[in-house]
Each structure stands twice: as structure tokens, then as C-alpha cells.
ZATORMAR-291790 format. One record per residue (C-alpha): residue in one letter; chain; x, y, z; residue number from 0. Coordinates in pm, 1 decimal. Example, Ala and Ser with C-alpha at 12.3 -4.5 7.8 and 13.67 -1.06 7.14 Angstrom:
<rs>
<r resn="A" chain="A" east="1230.0" north="-450.0" up="780.0" resi="0"/>
<r resn="S" chain="A" east="1367.0" north="-106.0" up="714.0" resi="1"/>
</rs>
This chain:
<rs>
<r resn="X" chain="A" east="-274.5" north="-379.7" up="1088.2" resi="0"/>
<r resn="X" chain="A" east="-510.9" north="-137.4" up="920.1" resi="1"/>
<r resn="X" chain="A" east="-350.5" north="160.5" up="1094.2" resi="2"/>
<r resn="X" chain="A" east="-2.0" north="68.7" up="974.7" resi="3"/>
<r resn="X" chain="A" east="-146.5" north="14.4" up="620.8" resi="4"/>
<r resn="X" chain="A" east="-300.9" north="361.3" up="624.3" resi="5"/>
<r resn="X" chain="A" east="23.7" north="513.9" up="751.2" resi="6"/>
<r resn="X" chain="A" east="204.4" north="333.2" up="472.7" resi="7"/>
<r resn="X" chain="A" east="-39.4" north="480.6" up="220.1" resi="8"/>
<r resn="X" chain="A" east="24.0" north="834.7" up="347.4" resi="9"/>
<r resn="X" chain="A" east="401.0" north="776.6" up="330.8" resi="10"/>
<r resn="X" chain="A" east="374.4" north="644.0" up="-24.1" resi="11"/>
<r resn="X" chain="A" east="154.6" north="935.3" up="-128.3" resi="12"/>
<r resn="X" chain="A" east="395.2" north="1179.2" up="31.6" resi="13"/>
<r resn="X" chain="A" east="681.5" north="1033.6" up="-170.1" resi="14"/>
<r resn="X" chain="A" east="468.1" north="1028.5" up="-479.6" resi="15"/>
<r resn="X" chain="A" east="430.0" north="1405.7" up="-460.4" resi="16"/>
<r resn="X" chain="A" east="809.8" north="1427.3" up="-451.9" resi="17"/>
<r resn="X" chain="A" east="884.9" north="1152.7" up="-701.1" resi="18"/>
<r resn="X" chain="A" east="622.1" north="1008.3" up="-945.4" resi="19"/>
<r resn="X" chain="A" east="816.6" north="682.3" up="-981.7" resi="20"/>
<r resn="X" chain="A" east="704.5" north="586.3" up="-633.2" resi="21"/>
<r resn="X" chain="A" east="353.5" north="531.4" up="-763.8" resi="22"/>
<r resn="X" chain="A" east="467.4" north="204.2" up="-917.1" resi="23"/>
<r resn="X" chain="A" east="588.8" north="77.3" up="-580.2" resi="24"/>
<r resn="X" chain="A" east="261.8" north="198.0" up="-421.2" resi="25"/>
<r resn="X" chain="A" east="46.5" north="4.0" up="-670.4" resi="26"/>
<r resn="X" chain="A" east="254.7" north="-314.1" up="-635.1" resi="27"/>
<r resn="X" chain="A" east="251.6" north="-301.8" up="-257.3" resi="28"/>
<r resn="X" chain="A" east="-120.8" north="-215.7" up="-241.7" resi="29"/>
<r resn="X" chain="A" east="-215.5" north="-510.5" up="-466.0" resi="30"/>
<r resn="X" chain="A" east="9.9" north="-734.8" up="-255.7" resi="31"/>
<r resn="X" chain="A" east="-156.4" north="-620.4" up="65.9" resi="32"/>
<r resn="X" chain="A" east="-506.5" north="-658.8" up="-86.6" resi="33"/>
<r resn="X" chain="A" east="-424.2" north="-1026.0" up="-179.4" resi="34"/>
<r resn="X" chain="A" east="-290.5" north="-1096.5" up="170.8" resi="35"/>
<r resn="X" chain="A" east="-587.7" north="-940.8" up="352.8" resi="36"/>
<r resn="X" chain="A" east="-828.4" north="-1115.9" up="118.4" resi="37"/>
<r resn="X" chain="A" east="-666.2" north="-1451.7" up="192.1" resi="38"/>
<r resn="X" chain="A" east="-682.3" north="-1382.8" up="567.2" resi="39"/>
<r resn="X" chain="A" east="-1050.8" north="-1293.1" up="546.6" resi="40"/>
<r resn="X" chain="A" east="-1130.3" north="-1616.8" up="361.6" resi="41"/>
<r resn="X" chain="A" east="-944.7" north="-1845.1" up="598.3" resi="42"/>
</rs>
């Protein structure tokens, strides 16, 4: 889970260097994942 998340981060950062608009997707997806992992930790 964490490994795929980190890989996703690297991919998003790679695309961000090519296209700044990807940063919006990165922030949305990161906040989504943070909410999901936080809920999993609490349950």
C-alpha cells in the first residue's frame, strides 16, 4: 500500500515537472489518500 503510494507520488512529481497542471491532481489525490488511510488507522 505505502509502496504504491510512494510510486504514485514519484509519477505525479515527474508529470508535474513536465506539466504544472498536474499538481492540482496530485493535491486532490494526496488529500483523498490521507483521508482513507486515516480512516483505516482509526477503525
